Backbone bond lengths (Angstrom), bond angles and torsions (degrees), N, CA, C in turn:
res aa  C-N    CA-C-N  psi(-1)  N-CA   C-N-CA  omega(-1)  CA-C   N-CA-C  phi
1 M - - - 1.430 - - 1.498 106.77 -
2 C 1.285 118.76 -55.27 1.418 121.13 179.23 1.563 107.53 -127.01
3 V 1.312 117.69 116.09 1.434 125.80 -176.85 1.421 112.95 -125.28
4 N 1.307 117.31 139.12 1.503 122.61 -178.67 1.531 115.67 48.45
5 I 1.327 112.15 52.24 1.526 114.76 179.05 1.561 104.84 -105.91
6 T 1.306 112.24 157.62 1.464 119.21 179.20 1.481 113.78 -106.33
7 E 1.359 117.39 -2.91 1.440 123.91 172.78 1.521 114.03 -78.61
8 T 1.295 118.63 160.15 1.450 121.98 178.63 1.512 108.97 -94.79
9 Q 1.265 120.27 16.45 1.459 125.86 176.98 1.436 113.90 -146.15
10 C 1.259 120.04 158.62 1.497 126.23 -179.97 1.491 108.99 -138.23
11 D 1.293 116.55 124.36 1.440 124.27 175.44 1.507 112.67 -98.37
12 F 1.262 118.88 102.12 1.448 122.19 -176.80 1.574 108.58 -117.55
13 T 1.289 120.36 22.44 1.440 122.74 -174.04 1.536 110.39 -63.58
14 D 1.375 119.75 -28.86 1.455 123.22 -178.32 1.623 108.87 -74.28
15 K 1.345 114.20 -13.78 1.572 118.19 -178.72 1.427 117.00 -97.37
16 I 1.389 117.71 -8.14 1.444 119.19 -173.32 1.595 107.30 -131.13
17 Q 1.323 118.69 168.48 1.379 124.91 174.24 1.555 106.38 -102.46
18 P 1.347 119.00 150.63 1.477 122.81 -174.21 1.501 115.57 -58.33
19 F 1.379 117.82 -28.21 1.471 120.47 -176.27 1.520 114.04 -105.84
20 W 1.361 116.29 7.64 1.433 117.56 174.22 1.500 108.14 -72.64
21 R 1.355 115.24 146.75 1.464 119.77 173.25 1.566 107.34 -108.66
22 G 1.269 117.25 142.86 1.419 119.17 -178.97 1.533 113.42 -150.15
23 H 1.297 117.41 165.73 1.470 125.93 178.47 1.535 104.26 -118.02
24 Y 1.238 119.70 123.67 1.444 122.66 -176.98 1.560 108.13 -120.37
25 M 1.308 115.20 149.01 1.401 121.85 175.60 1.496 113.65 -122.25
26 V 1.370 116.25 140.98 1.442 122.57 -178.66 1.525 109.52 -132.47
27 R 1.316 115.91 155.45 1.407 122.23 171.77 1.531 110.14 -159.41
28 A 1.323 115.39 158.66 1.497 118.63 179.48 1.484 109.47 -103.11
29 E 1.311 117.51 149.17 1.459 123.58 -179.28 1.532 106.28 -139.19
30 L 1.374 113.62 137.47 1.460 119.86 175.07 1.577 103.70 -146.30
31 G 1.364 110.36 107.42 1.500 116.03 -179.12 1.518 107.46 64.05
32 E 1.318 115.06 -122.72 1.509 122.75 -178.86 1.575 108.99 -87.92
33 Q 1.254 116.35 -15.18 1.538 120.11 -177.91 1.544 111.68 -78.35
34 R 1.310 114.57 135.10 1.462 120.35 177.84 1.492 109.20 -140.76
35 S 1.393 115.81 137.05 1.462 121.45 178.46 1.500 105.06 -79.78
36 S 1.369 114.61 174.58 1.417 123.89 168.83 1.535 110.12 -70.06
37 W 1.286 115.53 151.95 1.450 117.85 172.78 1.536 110.92 -72.64
38 V 1.271 112.96 138.94 1.539 123.06 175.41 1.440 110.47 -118.62
39 Q 1.341 116.07 127.52 1.502 118.20 -175.65 1.530 109.78 -101.47
40 V 1.393 110.47 131.76 1.454 115.70 173.38 1.542 104.60 -98.88
41 S 1.299 117.67 111.86 1.467 119.70 -171.86 1.507 110.82 -97.34
42 D 1.330 113.53 151.97 1.434 124.62 177.27 1.534 114.80 52.72
43 F 1.308 121.89 46.59 1.358 122.67 178.00 1.565 109.09 -83.97
44 Q 1.340 112.57 133.35 1.421 119.76 178.57 1.519 108.02 -137.72
45 A 1.308 115.85 114.89 1.514 121.33 -171.27 1.520 111.47 -53.76
46 S 1.360 118.31 -41.75 1.402 117.02 -176.76 1.536 115.59 -69.51
47 K 1.316 117.05 -14.33 1.448 122.07 174.86 1.549 115.66 -103.99
48 H 1.327 115.81 -28.84 1.479 117.69 -170.84 1.523 113.60 -113.94
49 T 1.321 113.31 15.64 1.537 117.17 178.90 1.492 110.01 -111.84
50 K 1.355 115.31 132.13 1.457 117.90 173.87 1.577 107.38 -90.14
51 I 1.315 114.95 128.79 1.435 122.27 -177.37 1.571 107.66 -95.60
52 G 1.274 114.38 141.96 1.518 122.38 179.06 1.525 111.32 -70.01
53 P 1.294 114.89 -179.13 1.424 121.22 -179.36 1.481 113.02 -66.89
54 V 1.321 118.64 161.53 1.418 122.87 173.72 1.544 112.21 -64.33
55 Q 1.303 116.56 153.62 1.545 119.30 178.08 1.549 112.44 -72.85
56 S 1.343 115.22 -37.24 1.481 117.97 176.63 1.487 106.37 -143.64
57 L 1.431 113.84 153.49 1.408 118.68 -178.60 1.559 105.39 -148.71
58 V 1.304 114.11 126.22 1.453 119.92 174.15 1.537 106.78 -128.55
59 V 1.314 115.02 128.09 1.491 119.30 178.09 1.588 106.15 -126.08
60 Q 1.352 113.04 123.83 1.418 119.65 179.53 1.492 108.44 -116.02
61 P 1.321 116.68 126.04 1.475 123.13 179.07 1.522 111.77 -80.25
62 H 1.308 121.20 142.05 1.429 127.31 175.13 1.551 105.64 -129.59
63 A 1.272 119.01 177.83 1.403 124.51 -173.08 1.514 111.54 -53.44
64 K 1.294 120.00 -54.27 1.479 123.14 176.53 1.483 111.04 -129.24
65 A 1.267 119.09 32.81 1.471 121.72 179.67 1.499 113.92 -156.43
66 L 1.325 115.65 165.52 1.481 120.25 172.43 1.528 106.77 -122.52
67 T 1.300 118.69 142.92 1.458 125.37 170.51 1.447 106.46 -105.32
68 V 1.306 115.62 120.96 1.479 121.18 -177.91 1.557 108.30 -114.83
69 D 1.338 119.04 126.71 1.488 123.64 177.84 1.441 104.15 -125.44
70 F 1.299 120.65 129.38 1.506 124.95 -179.93 1.472 110.43 -149.11
71 S 1.376 115.58 159.36 1.452 124.26 171.94 1.517 108.29 -116.43
72 P 1.343 120.40 130.55 1.475 120.99 174.13 1.513 109.08 -64.27
73 P 1.374 114.32 162.53 1.475 120.26 -179.28 1.494 115.35 -72.52
74 F 1.362 114.80 -2.27 1.463 117.98 177.97 1.544 107.64 -157.91
75 P 1.327 120.67 168.93 1.447 119.07 171.38 1.544 112.85 -57.60
76 S 1.254 115.93 119.99 1.521 117.37 -175.16 1.547 111.12 -91.34
77 E 1.305 111.42 151.05 1.501 118.83 171.81 1.518 106.43 -115.79
78 P 1.290 117.38 122.07 1.414 119.85 -178.49 1.502 111.24 -56.17
79 P 1.291 121.57 153.78 1.444 123.43 -12.69 1.538 111.77 -88.05
80 L 1.282 117.74 133.94 1.433 125.13 172.64 1.546 109.61 -121.89
81 R 1.333 115.73 126.41 1.416 119.12 -173.86 1.525 109.65 -117.79
82 Y 1.267 114.06 133.64 1.551 123.21 175.35 1.569 105.15 -112.12
83 L 1.307 112.68 151.28 1.502 115.99 177.11 1.588 101.32 -110.25
84 L 1.277 117.40 131.25 1.463 124.34 176.62 1.548 108.39 -106.85
85 Y 1.286 117.52 122.48 1.422 125.87 -177.74 1.557 107.99 -106.19
86 Y 1.308 120.46 126.23 1.417 122.13 -179.73 1.590 111.41 -146.48
87 W 1.268 116.04 159.32 1.477 121.38 177.69 1.498 108.59 -157.61
88 K 1.307 110.02 165.87 1.495 116.48 -178.41 1.568 105.19 -82.31
89 E 1.330 115.27 140.17 1.449 120.72 -178.46 1.503 109.84 -59.80
90 G 1.318 114.64 134.78 1.471 122.20 -177.36 1.516 117.47 81.32
91 A 1.321 117.17 -8.65 1.461 120.77 178.61 1.537 110.24 -80.87
92 E 1.320 112.23 147.14 1.487 117.75 -178.65 1.500 107.89 -111.15
93 N 1.366 114.35 132.15 1.462 123.00 176.65 1.415 115.59 52.30
94 K 1.324 120.06 38.28 1.422 125.78 175.44 1.511 113.48 -118.84
95 V 1.266 112.39 42.80 1.461 120.20 -173.82 1.548 109.71 -77.04
96 R 1.206 119.85 132.35 1.483 120.92 -179.11 1.611 106.42 -120.22
97 D 1.316 115.73 154.97 1.441 117.23 176.51 1.483 110.41 -130.35
98 W 1.304 114.69 158.17 1.480 120.64 -174.38 1.536 105.03 -151.10
99 G 1.303 115.25 131.15 1.436 123.86 -179.39 1.497 113.94 -81.65
100 L 1.336 121.30 128.10 1.433 125.93 -177.82 1.502 107.12 -112.79
101 W 1.359 120.06 122.09 1.466 118.57 176.00 1.485 109.23 -101.86
102 C 1.304 116.50 144.22 1.472 119.31 169.97 1.495 109.10 -138.76
């Protein structure tokens, strides 16, 4: 997937599906020197990837509810779940969470 790169990261998201599981191997090379291979086992993008913030977010308060409208940072493939954390202004340690599926 990524061969002979100088960066310390490899973006192969366009080559895999989010729910595929895989075993990947990496090693460092410098001239004739090579490290041992290290295996990253059971990698699954949908479980092991941190997703960035949403592109847009609009929250509208109502009497006893919130309306939340947002756009994911990329075209999403269901199921994608976000956690929404909210609290009453001025309240201490009363954070609540709610799962949003898109």
